[in-house]
C-alpha positions in Angstrom: 8.1 -16.7 -9.2 10.3 -19.8 -8.7 9.9 -20.6 -5.0 11.7 -23.1 -2.9 9.6 -24.4 0.0 12.5 -25.2 2.3 14.0 -21.7 2.1 10.6 -20.1 2.3 9.6 -22.0 5.4 12.8 -21.0 7.2 12.0 -17.4 6.4 8.4 -17.7 7.5 8.9 -19.2 10.9 12.0 -17.1 11.6 10.5 -13.7 10.9 8.9 -11.3 13.4 6.5 -8.4 13.1 6.4 -5.4 15.5 3.3 -5.2 17.7 2.9 -9.0 17.1 4.3 -10.4 20.3 1.4 -12.7 20.4 3.8 -15.4 19.1 7.4 -16.3 19.8 8.5 -18.6 17.0 10.8 -21.6 17.9 12.5 -23.1 14.9 13.3 -26.8 14.7 15.9 -28.5 12.4 15.1 -30.7 9.4 11.6 -29.2 8.8 9.7 -28.5 5.6 6.3 -27.3 4.7 5.3 -30.9 4.5 6.0 -31.8 8.1 6.2 -28.6 10.1 2.5 -27.6 10.3 0.9 -29.8 12.8 -0.9 -27.4 15.2 -2.6 -24.0 15.5 0.5 -22.6 17.1 2.7 -23.6 14.2 0.3 -22.2 11.7 0.1 -18.9 13.5 3.9 -18.9 13.6 3.9 -19.3 9.8 1.3 -16.5 9.6 3.9 -14.2 11.0 6.1 -14.9 8.0 3.3 -13.8 5.7 3.2 -10.5 7.4 7.0 -10.3 7.2 6.9 -10.8 3.5 5.0 -7.6 2.9 7.5 -5.5 4.9 10.7 -6.4 3.0 14.2 -6.4 4.5 16.1 -3.4 5.8 19.0 -3.6 3.4 20.2 -1.7 0.4 20.7 -5.0 -1.6 18.5 -5.3 -4.6 18.7 -9.1 -4.4 16.6 -9.3 -1.3 12.9 -8.8 -0.7 12.0 -5.2 -0.1 8.2 -5.4 -0.2 6.5 -2.1 0.7 10.0 -0.5 1.2 10.1 0.4 -2.5 6.4 0.8 -3.2 6.6 4.5 -3.6 8.8 4.2 -6.6 6.0 2.3 -8.5 3.2 4.6 -7.2 4.1 8.1 -6.0 7.0 8.5 -8.4 4.8 7.5 -11.3 2.3 10.1 -10.5 2.5 13.9 -10.3 3.4 13.8 -6.6 7.1 13.0 -6.4 10.3 13.0 -8.4 14.0 12.0 -8.1 16.8 14.3 -7.0 17.5 15.4 -10.6 14.2 15.7 -12.4 15.6 17.8 -15.2 18.4 15.4 -16.1 18.1 12.5 -18.6 18.3 10.0 -15.7 18.2 6.4 -17.0 18.4 4.9 -13.5 15.6 2.7 -12.2 14.1 5.6 -10.3 14.6 8.0 -13.2 12.6 5.6 -15.4 9.7 5.8 -13.0 9.3 9.6 -12.9 9.8 10.0 -16.7 7.3 7.3 -17.6 10.1 5.4 -19.4 10.1 2.2 -17.4 12.0 -0.8 -18.9 11.1 -4.4 -18.3 14.6 -4.8 -16.7 13.9 -2.2 -14.0 15.0 -3.6 -10.6 12.2 -1.9 -8.7 9.6 -3.5 -10.9 11.2 -7.0 -10.6 11.6 -6.6 -6.8 8.0 -5.6 -6.1 6.6 -8.2 -8.4 8.6 -11.1 -6.9 8.2 -9.9 -3.3 4.4 -9.6 -3.7 4.2 -13.1 -5.2 6.4 -14.3 -2.3 3.7 -13.0 0.1 1.0 -14.8 -2.0 3.0 -18.0 -1.8 3.4 -17.9 1.9 -0.3 -17.2 2.4 -1.1 -20.2 0.1 1.1 -22.4 2.3 -0.9 -21.5 5.4 -4.3 -21.9 3.6 -3.3 -25.3 2.3 -2.4 -26.6 5.8 -5.7 -25.5 7.5 -7.0 -29.0 7.4 -4.8 -30.0 10.3 -6.8 -27.8 12.7 -9.7 -29.4 14.4 -11.0 -26.2 16.0 -13.1 -24.7 13.2 -13.2 -21.2 14.7 -9.4 -21.1 15.0 -9.0 -22.4 11.5 -11.4 -19.7 10.1 -9.5 -16.9 11.9 -6.2 -18.0 10.5 -7.7 -18.5 7.0 -9.1 -15.0 7.2 -5.8 -13.3 7.9 -4.0 -15.4 5.3 -6.6 -14.5 2.7 -6.5 -10.8 3.6 -2.8 -10.8 3.0 -3.1 -12.7 -0.3 -5.8 -10.3 -1.4 -3.8 -7.2 -0.4 -0.8 -8.4 -2.5 -2.9 -9.3 -5.5 -4.8 -6.0 -5.3 -1.6 -4.0 -5.6 -0.3 -6.3 -8.3 -3.4 -6.2 -10.5 -3.5 -2.5 -10.4 0.1 -2.2 -11.3 0.5 -5.0 -13.9 -3.0 -5.9 -15.2 -3.5 -9.6 -16.1 -1.6 -11.9 -13.8 -1.0 -15.6 -13.2 -3.7 -17.0 -10.8 -1.7 -18.5 -8.0 -4.5 -19.5 -5.6 -2.8 -22.5 -4.2 0.7 -23.9 -3.6 2.2 -24.5 -7.1 4.5 -27.4 -7.6 7.9 -26.7 -9.3 6.9 -28.4 -12.6 3.5 -26.6 -12.9 5.0 -24.0 -15.3 1.8 -23.3 -17.1 -0.1 -22.5 -13.9 2.8 -20.4 -12.7 3.2 -18.2 -15.7 -0.1 -18.1 -17.6 -1.7 -14.7 -17.2 -5.4 -14.6 -16.7 -7.9 -11.7 -17.1 -8.0 -9.1 -14.4 -11.7 -10.0 -13.7 -10.6 -13.4 -12.5 -8.0 -11.9 -10.3 -10.6 -9.5 -8.8 -13.0 -12.4 -8.2 -10.3 -14.0 -6.0 -9.6 -10.7 -4.2 -13.2 -10.1 -3.5 -13.7 -13.7 -2.3 -10.7 -13.6 -0.1 -11.7 -10.3 1.5 -15.3 -11.4 2.1 -13.9 -14.5 3.9 -11.5 -12.3 5.9 -14.3 -9.8 6.9 -16.5 -12.7 8.2 -13.9 -14.8 10.0 -11.0 -12.9 11.4 -10.9 -13.0 15.2 -10.8 -9.8 17.3 -7.2 -9.4 18.6 -6.6 -5.7 19.0 -3.5 -5.4 16.9 -3.4 -2.6 14.3 -0.5 -4.5 12.5 -2.6 -7.6 12.0 -5.6 -7.9 9.6 -9.0 -7.3 11.2 -12.6 -7.5 10.1 -12.7 -3.7 9.6 -9.4 -3.8 7.6 -10.9 -6.4 5.3 -14.1 -4.3 4.9 -12.1 -1.1 4.1 -9.8 -2.8 1.6 -12.8 -4.6 0.0 -14.6 -1.2 -0.3 -11.6 0.1 -2.2 -11.6 -3.0 -4.4 -15.3 -2.4 -5.2 -14.6 1.3 -6.0 -11.9 0.1 -8.4 -14.2 -2.4 -10.1 -16.5 0.6 -10.6 -19.9 -1.0 -11.5 -23.2 0.2 -10.2 -23.5 -2.8 -7.9 -19.9 -2.5 -6.7 -20.4 1.2 -5.8 -23.4 0.2 -3.6 -21.3 -2.5 -1.9 -18.5 -0.1 -1.2 -20.9 2.4 0.3 -22.4 -0.2 2.6 -19.0 -1.4 3.7 -17.8 2.1 4.5 -21.0 2.7 6.5 -20.5 -0.4 8.5 -17.1 0.9 9.6 -18.4 4.5 10.2 -21.4 3.3 12.2 -19.3 0.8 14.2 -17.8 3.8 16.1 -14.4 2.2 16.6 -12.5 4.9 14.7 -12.2 8.7 14.6 -10.1 11.4 13.1 -7.1 12.2 15.3 -5.0 15.2 15.5 -3.2 14.9 12.2 0.4 14.4 13.5 -0.8 11.8 16.0 -1.8 9.6 13.1 1.8 9.2 12.2 3.6 9.9 15.4 1.5 8.3 18.1 1.4 4.5 18.5 -2.0 4.6 20.2 -4.5 6.4 18.0 -8.0 5.6 16.8 -7.6 6.6 13.1 -5.3 3.7 11.9 -7.2 0.7 10.8 -4.3 -1.4 9.4 -0.6 -0.8 9.3 2.4 -2.8 8.3 4.4 -3.2 11.4 8.1 -2.4 11.9 10.4 -2.5 14.9 12.9 0.4 14.9 15.1 -1.5 17.5 15.8 -4.4 15.2 17.7 -3.6 12.1 16.3 -6.4 9.9 12.8 -5.7 11.2 12.9 -1.9 10.8 12.2 0.1 7.6 14.3 2.3 5.4 11.9 4.3 3.4 11.5 7.2 5.8 15.1 7.9 6.6 16.9 6.7 3.5 14.4 7.4 0.8 11.9 10.1 1.9 13.9 12.8 3.7 17.4 14.2 4.1 18.3 12.3 7.2 19.7 9.1 5.6 23.0 8.8 3.8 21.2 9.1 0.5 19.9 12.5 1.5 16.5 11.2 0.3 15.4 10.2 -3.2 11.7 11.1 -3.1 11.3 14.8 -3.7 7.9 16.6 -3.8 7.0 18.0 -7.2 6.2 21.7 -7.6 2.7 20.5 -8.6 2.0 18.8 -5.3 3.5 21.6 -3.3 1.0 24.0 -5.0 -1.8 21.6 -4.2 -0.8 21.4 -0.5 -0.4 25.2 -0.3 -3.9 25.6 -1.7 -5.8 22.9 0.2 -3.6 22.1 3.2 -5.6 23.9 5.7 -5.2 26.4 8.6 -1.9 26.0 10.3 -2.1 24.9 14.0 0.6 23.9 16.5 -0.2 20.2 16.3 -1.3 19.9 12.7 0.9 19.5 9.6 -1.4 18.4 6.9 -0.8 21.7 5.2 2.9 21.2 5.4 4.2 17.6 5.1 7.3 19.0 3.4 10.8 20.2 4.3 13.1 22.4 2.4 16.2 20.6 1.2 19.5 22.4 1.7 17.9 25.8 1.7 16.9 25.4 -1.9 13.4 25.6 -3.4 13.1 21.9 -3.6 11.1 20.0 -1.0 11.3 16.6 0.4 8.6 14.5 2.1 8.4 15.3 5.8 5.4 13.0 6.7 7.6 10.2 8.0 10.6 10.4 10.2 12.4 7.7 12.2 11.5 7.9 15.9 9.6 11.1 15.2 12.8 13.2 14.9 12.5 15.4 11.9 15.1 18.0 12.9 12.6 20.6 11.9 10.4 21.1 8.9 9.2 24.0 6.9 7.7 26.0 9.7 7.3 23.2 12.2 9.4 21.2 14.5 8.4 17.6 15.5 11.6 16.6 17.2 11.1 14.0 19.9 7.5 13.3 19.1 6.4 9.7 19.7 5.4 7.6 16.7 4.1 4.3 15.5 6.6 1.6 16.3 9.5 1.9 13.8 7.4 4.1 11.6 4.8 1.5 10.8 3.5 1.9 7.3 -0.2 2.9 7.4 -2.2 1.1 4.7 -5.8 2.0 5.8 -7.0 4.8 8.0 -10.4 6.3 8.9 -10.0 9.5 6.8 -9.6 7.2 3.7 -12.8 5.4 4.6 -14.7 8.7 4.9 -13.5 9.9 1.5 -14.2 6.4 0.0 -17.8 6.7 1.4 -18.3 10.0 -0.5 -16.8 8.4 -3.6 -19.1 5.4 -3.4 -22.2 7.7 -3.2 -20.8 9.7 -6.1 -20.8 6.3 -7.9 -18.6 7.4 -10.9 -20.6 10.6 -11.5 -19.3 14.1 -11.9 -21.0 15.6 -8.8 -23.5 14.9 -6.1 -25.7 16.9 -3.7 -26.2 13.9 -1.3 -25.8 15.1 2.3 -24.1 11.9 3.5 -21.4 12.2 0.9 -20.8 15.8 1.6 -20.9 15.1 5.4 -18.1 12.5 5.1 -16.1 14.8 2.9 -16.5 17.7 5.3 -15.5 15.6 8.3 -12.0 15.3 6.8 -12.0 18.9 5.6 -13.0 20.3 9.0 -10.0 18.6 10.7 -7.9 20.8 8.4 -9.7 23.9 9.4 -12.2 24.3 6.5 -15.8 25.0 7.6 -17.6 26.1 4.4 -19.9 23.2 3.5 -20.5 23.0 -0.3 -24.0 22.4 -1.6 -22.5 20.1 -4.3 -19.5 17.8 -4.1 -17.7 17.3 -7.4 -15.5 14.4 -8.5 -12.6 16.7 -9.0 -13.0 18.3 -5.6 -13.0 14.9 -4.0 -10.0 13.8 -6.0 -8.1 17.0 -4.9 -9.0 16.4 -1.3 -7.7 12.8 -1.4 -4.5 14.1 -2.9 -3.7 16.4 -0.1 -5.1 14.3 2.8 -3.3 11.1 1.6 -0.2 12.8 0.1 2.8 10.5 -0.1 0.8 7.5 1.1 1.1 5.7 -2.3 -2.5 6.5 -3.1 -2.3 9.2 -5.8 -1.7 7.0 -8.9 -4.4 4.6 -8.0 -6.8 7.4 -7.3 -6.2 9.1 -10.7 -6.8 5.8 -12.4 -9.9 5.0 -10.4 -11.4 8.5 -11.0 -10.6 8.1 -14.8 -8.4 11.2 -14.6 -5.0 9.6 -15.1 -4.7 10.0 -18.8 -5.4 13.8 -18.8 -3.6 14.6 -15.6 -0.4 12.7 -16.2 -0.2 13.7 -19.9 -0.3 17.3 -18.9 2.2 16.7 -16.1 4.6 14.9 -18.4 4.4 17.6 -21.0 5.1 20.3 -18.5 8.2 18.4 -17.3 9.6 17.3 -20.6 8.5 13.7 -20.3 6.4 11.5 -22.7 3.3 9.8 -21.3 1.0 7.4 -23.2 -1.9 5.3 -22.0 0.3 2.2 -21.9 2.3 3.8 -19.1 -0.6 3.2 -16.7 0.6 -0.4 -16.4 4.1 -1.5 -15.6 5.9 -4.0 -17.7 6.0 -7.6 -16.6 9.6 -8.1 -15.4 11.8 -9.4 -18.1 13.2 -12.0 -15.8 9.7 -13.5 -15.5 9.2 -13.4 -19.3 12.5 -15.3 -19.7 11.6 -18.0 -17.1 8.1 -18.6 -18.6 9.3 -20.7 -21.5 7.2 -18.6 -23.9 4.0 -18.7 -21.8 4.1 -15.1 -20.6 3.3 -12.2 -22.9 4.5 -8.6 -22.2 2.2 -5.7 -21.6 1.6 -3.3 -24.6 4.1 -0.6 -25.0 7.1 -2.6 -23.6 7.9 -5.0 -26.5 
């Protein structure tokens, strides 16, 4: 978390985001964060850099910011959804540590995600700090809303993965070591997240870009935050937020493959934008990590557990639907790789389907929030932490997602486990499974059983990642380690 404002500013104003041609940044020499921001245009240019920080850089170097590029290691691979190439071996690699629930504080994926997320927070703080130069109150509020959405998004992922965190809610000077490294209670972090998203939901301007934060994106993310907080009051707030989006009529469930392979669709609420035509602006997780097209032949394999779940709940196979089969056989073996994301929509064929040549989101934009998720969150909010509900609105939202997959039998009662199972299949490989298990209070039992079946050892302390050892070392004794990693 040692940041250098001159380097960071150069990164911020020199970065681009696909679908964000609303700005063309021009970089001047001899500028710093102290003298660059003098206008709305310059603040919006800096805002591009905040979006760019989430994406990460398209490179195999572990020394550079990868952002969401490596998120699946910390989420899907630490659940019962995916594994490495050699799940039965004693793999001590960074990826092997993830799937075997034996993560070390020196793990490079942990360090990278932690530091890249705080880099996003730092860049957002720079923008927020400079808002006073804008005389147009409406323009200032719109920029503040987007910057606070991105700060909240990063903090929400961090707090779920690491627990207590340093509260970096402003630009921190290099000598403010105590502020930079003192961990505060998760409740304080959630207070900031909620406040940021409430600001975003009320102030972001309408712009029409799916790869920029919007009011509805802020509402959807805030609903998920309230579900995670899990109090009676927060469940009610989550329900109302989901209903605002549902009743707004802007979104609908698309044909399933169009969600991922059509740039113009009404299901996506917010996506992290990539440009497949620019190497440093494109992404590597689909080709290099998730399927057999890259030179790595993929590193993210579906577990037999998730394959069985997809077989059981995927749905009725149709020509243009592949929810029931987001997998591809690898090398003719019984192992499957994720086939939900392919560069330029060219899968070269999947297990029973061929999507070669289909259009897609620009550069395989990473979908963070979509309408199906909102519908299932709506049902979850009405369930309100209970084991089942007969509420017709909850069942209706649940069935809207099920009906797209070809299921028409409406249950009289919706159970928590049925809803969790539906989220697993609908949102498979979208980095949701681990967080869902934790939120539904099913992580301990599910992952313990999964670990035992696969020869791993899982304990409750594995639900949080270790604070990177590098941060512990830099903290001058201020930072404590999470339990189970000392």
